[in-house]
N, C-alpha and C positions, 0 to 999 in steps of 0.2 A: 416534591418525592426526592432523598438528593442519594446521589450514590459520590462512594468513594474511588479514588483512582491513583494506584502505587507507581509510583516512579522515582529512577535517579537523575543526579544530575551532580553535575564536579562540586565539591566540599564545596570549594575556597566560594563558592560562588553563591550555597547556600548560605553556608557562613554571614558572606556580606549581604543578603540582602534581610535576616535575620537580624543585620546591625541597622539597619535604614532607620529613619525615625518615620514608620507608617504604620496605616492598623494594618494587623493581623490578618484581616480578608484580603487585605489590599497584597502582604509578604508573597499569603496563599498564591493569588494571579497572577502573582513577580515571579512566583520559581514555576508556576506551570507553563506562562511564556518562551523564559529559557530551558524549560524539555521541552518543546514544540518548534524551538528553533535549533536545536540540542537533537530531535528524534529527525525533523525534515535536512537536515546539514544528511545524516545518517543515510533515509534515507536516499536523499537524492544524488548524491557526490561519495557517498561512503565516505566521510568527513564532518565530523560532529561544528566542527568550529569552520564550516564553510557557509556563504552569503545565500538564503531564499530568498522567492518571493514573496509576502504575504499581504493582498489586498487588501483597504479599507476595511471592503465589506465584512469579508471575514475577521479582520483584528474585532471592527462593531458584532460583531455579533456575539464571537467570545467572548472579549472584556467587557461591554456596556461602551456606550458614547464617552465615558470617560478613559479610554484604551487611551490614549494619546500626553496621560498626563503619568498613565504606569508608562508608555516608551520613553518622554522627557528625562522618567523618575530614574531611568533603568543606565540610559545615558549616560547623563550629568554624572552617574559618578560611575562609569566609566564599566560599565558591566556588561553591552553590549551594543555594537557598532551598524551605523546605518548605513546604504547606499540610495543615497537621497534624489538618485537618476529615477527619473519617472514618466512615461508618455500616458494620457489616460485616454488620445484619441486611437494608440497602439494597445489600449489595452497592457502597457506593462507597469508593475507594480515597483513599490517602494520597494530593498532587498534587504533583509536585517540578518546577523547572527549574534552567535556568544562570541566577548570575550577571550584571550586564552590565559592558560593561568599565567599571573605575572611572577612565579616565584618557581617552576619547574614547565618541564616539557608535561604537554598537555597528551597524546598519546602513551601512556604507563599506562595501564594492567596488566600485572603478570598474576596467574595463578599459577598456584607451587598444589603440589600434588593432598601436599595434607590440608589442602585450604577449603572450608565449605563456602554456602551463602552466608551462613551467620554472620560467616569474618570476610567479606566482597572487600578488594584494593580501599583503601584510604582514602584515594581518590572520588570517591562517590561518597554521596548521602543517598537518604531514602525517602522519599517523604510522599504526603498524597495527596488529595485537592477533595473538593464536594463542592457539587456545582448542581443545581440544580437540573431535573429531568425530564424533558420538555413533554408536555403533553401531546400524545399523540391525536387526541381527535380534531386536533386542530391544522395536521396535516391534510394534504389537498388528497396526495395519498393514501390510500389502505383506511381504509375511514369501512369499509366494509368489516373489512378485517380486523379489527383493535372491536368494533361489534360482535363480530360473531367468541369472539374469547372472553369480551364482556359477560355476554352473555354463561359463558362457561366458566364464569368467576376466574378467572386468570389475566391479569393483564404480562402482555410481554416482556418486555422486559424485567420483571419480577422473575417471570415464571422462567427462559434465560439463564437468570444469576441462580436461581434454584435444583437448575439442571447442572450449573457448575459447583456447585456447592456436594452434589452426590458422587464428583469425580474421586477416585482414589487419586492422590498424585505420590509417589517416588520419586521424592528431593535428591537423593542419593541418587539415584539412575538420572534424573536430568541434570543433574551437576556432573555427572562422570561424562553423559551426552555432551556437556561445552567441553569439559574439558580433552573429549576427544580431537572435537572439532576444530578447537582454537591451533591445536598443536600440527592441523593440515596444513593451516594460512599461511605458508613460507612464499618466499618470491615464485622459487620451482614450480608452484603449482598454477602459476601465470600464464597463457603465453604472453608475447609481447614482440613488439615491432614484426617486423621480418616472420614470425611462425605467426602470425596473424592472417589466416584466410579466409576475409574479406574482401568486397570492388568497393565502400563506403564507408568513411568512417564520420560520426558525428563527435566537430570539433565544441559547437555551443550551441547556445539555440538556434543559429540564424545560419550556422556552417558545418554542411559536408564537403570531406574534405575524398579526392582520388584515395590510393595507398600508395601512390608514389610524391603525391601532394602533402599527407601526414605523414611519413617516414621525413620528409623537406622537415616539414613544421615540426618533428621531433627532435631534430638534431640541430636548427638553430635554437630550440629552447633549453634544447641540453636535458633533455628528460625522453623518457619511454613511452610507449605506445604499451597501452595494459588493456585485454579483454578481463573482463570479470569477471565471475561467475554467473553471473546471468545474462551474460552478453555486450553491458556497455562498456563503451571506449572510455578510458581516463588516458590523460598525458600527463606523468607524473614521472615520479624517484621512482624507481620500487620496491627501494627500500623505506620510503614515509610511503609511498601505495598501502605496502604492506602493513605495518603501524596503525595504520588511520582501521583497514580493515580488523584487522585483530577488532580497535578499542571498538569499532561500531558492531560487530563480533559480540563482543561478548556484555557491552552496555545492555543492546536488547538481548539477548538471550537473558540475560541474569533479573533484567526488568519480569520478563516472562516468568521464571522459574519461580522469584520470589512474590508476585503477585498470586498465582497462584497458591506458593505454601503457605503464604500469610492468610490466604483466604480474603483477598480483597477483591472479589468478585463484581465486574459489572459488561453492564449493555449496556446500549444507545443506539436509538437512529439522528443519521447523518440526516440533517436538515436540508441538506441541500442535493441527497442525490439516495436519499430515505432508504441509506443500508442501513442493517442491522452493525456494530461494531461492540466488538467483545473480545475477554482476554484468549480465545480460541480464535475467532479474524485475523488477530495481532500476532501469534504466534509462533515464531519461526516452526517452520515445516517437521526439523527433526527433531523437536522437541514436542509436538503434538502427536508424531508417529508412537513416541513415548506412551504414552497418556492414552494413547488408540487401542496397545497393545495392552497395557496395563487395565483398560477397564474394558475388555473382546466388545470393542468399536468398529467400522465400518463403515468408509466414507462412500455417499455416490454420488459424482461430478458427472457436470453437463462438457464434454469434450467443446473448447478451444470456443467457450458459452460468450464471451463477447464478439464471435464474429457469428453464431448459430443466431443469435438476439437480434445483430443488425442484417440477417437475413430475411428476420422474418416483419420486420419493422420496413423495410423498402416497399413502398407504395405498389399497390396494386399497378398505377397507372405507367410505374417506373418501367419500363419493358425490354426485351432485347434479349440476344443468344449470352451472351456476357453475363447480360441478372441472371440468366438462368442458370447458368454454368456456378457461377461466384454462390447462389443460394447450394447447390447440389453439392460443392464443396467445402458448403460452409456446417450443413444437415451431418455430410458423411463423415467430416473431422480430416479429411483433405486434404486440406484448403493451404497450409505449413506445407507440407510434403510438394504439393503443387505450385508455388513459390519458389519452393529450396533447386529444382527443377529448371522450370522459366525462366529466372532470374539469374543461372548457376550462383547460388548463395551454398557458403559453405556448410550450412545447417540448420537445423530446421529450427534450433534454436535464434539463429540469424532470423529464418522467413516469420517466427514470431515475434522479434525486429519489427520488421517492418512495417508490416499487421498495425502494432502496438503505435506506432509513428503517424501513419494515417488517421488512428482514431483521435491522438493528440495533440497530433501539431496545426498549425495557420491552414486555411483552405488555399495562401500562398504559398508554402510548400512545394519547391521545385528541385528536391533533389532529388537524387539520381531513383532512389529506389520509388517515391510517390510518381514520378515520374514513368517510371515503367507500370506501376500499378497500374496507368491512368491509360496506358495502352492494349495491358490484361485486360482490362474492367474500366472500358470509357463510361457507358451510361450509368453503372455502377458510379464511379468517382466525382460525375459532372452528379448527381443526386446529391453526394454527402456535400462537396464543395458549393452547393447550393445553399444547400442546409445551411453550411457554416456562416456563408458569409451576411443570410439571413438575418441568425439566431443567436451569433458569436462562434466562435473556434471552440469551448470549451464545453458548449451546450453539446454537440455527438455524443463525445461521450458521457455526458453528464444525463442524459437519452438515454441510454445501457442499460445505465450504473441505475435509473430506475427501477424499467424494465423488466432489470436480473430482480430488484428487490423487492415488486410489484409481485414478480413465479413463484421467488423460495421463500419472502418471508410474508407476504401476504398472502399467499391461497398455500403452498405446502406445507410449510410448516405449519399454517391453524389446521390445516387436516388431517396434518400427520398425529398430532396433538391432542385434536378429535379424536380420534382413536387410542392414546392415553399409552403414549407408543412414544419412548423417551427420542427428542433429538435435539441437536444444536446446528447453527450454519456454521458456515463456512464462507460469504457468500455466493458462489456458485456450488455448490455442494450440500448435502447432507451428510451429520452422522449420527449414526445410529448403531446400537448394538444389534449382532452381530444374529442376534436370532431372527432379527423382525427385518433384515434388510432383503425380504422377499416379496414381503407384504409392503414396504415402502417403496420400493420397485413399480410397480405395480402401480401405488398411488400416483407416482410419476407420469409413470406412461402412461393412464388415461385421464391424468389435466392433461398433461401437452396434448393428447387427443383432441379432447374436450376445447380445448383454445386452436386446434389446428397447427401448433408448433412443431417443427420437424428438426428434430438434435439429434442426437448421440447423448446415449448416457452411460459412466464409464462402471 
């Protein structure tokens, strides 16, 4: 079975790939790779044209054993750039980025008041990619859930796509939401340099600076320190940053709108962490709120889910007062406020940044944030560091995501659909009709009780 996914790429890149002397299938793969680089640049750096790491295992899984041939073609034709530096010992892969348009400024999307998504800026081309679905019975996780759905005569992926097709999509309202948000992205909407109230600034993957060091660094570079809406820190010229931000927001929102309005519905399981990815999971929250409102939907989610799951997975032999405190705070959704107070952080958002740094960074990380966490929760952090050292730094976050998928997809989704209740998922949340909310909450509470999972449901 195949699925198709709609995405946008720079028009000049789209045309350049079309002019290459390669097969239609290879052109489709080339456009997908270009889109992945653009998407990940936006997601990680708010810049479609920035370098991002791409491990060879990921490339092999996504583009088959001939991925090197594909990359060589794109590099030879100056459509991508590669940072060849890598370290197998340190698990650092090569980095890739899309080439910038040699004919015009890359950051150029402008949305006029009278422009609809059917007339999206000429700097973009709309494309689709067809790929084979994963055989879910081969997945190690979730076999029982798949078998249960098969007995019901339902395939998870087909079921999700069918549910997506039932949604009412008001394209004009979604366009209006995009336009309204786009207009708010101006320099004055961001905190910069001395306005930013925090103790630690992440400069790159390995460098953390105090506020004084960060200000000095920005002066030497001739740029501003910029705090993005999500709390992430950037060192950049504010005008350039805003242009990149506007381009990133515009293209990601537009992709979501076009995907839904053109009925390019998709759902797939990630073979690394077993998460279910779909139009909904990748949709900006502002757009999702419009769709929920138009379809009388409500969202039931798990409060600070990754850390509630984290505390659930701490082995029974790992004990101590700090372990008990960590579990209680995580289960009662009080971890972020606690860290904000104890670390004298500026906001709950900064506390959340600290927590995710713990999950996704190296066990060798000695930043001020992580060092303070080791003081507050020594036994917990000792277990985390030992786990990462034994299995790999990235495996801790993957373990949490796998458990999340087991809870929300392999069990709760199946249970709810067995009751013939409309349901969509967004990783750690369930989206259902408002008339079914009470019944679904009971299903969730009963399941959590059965697996002895203590957490706060919102």
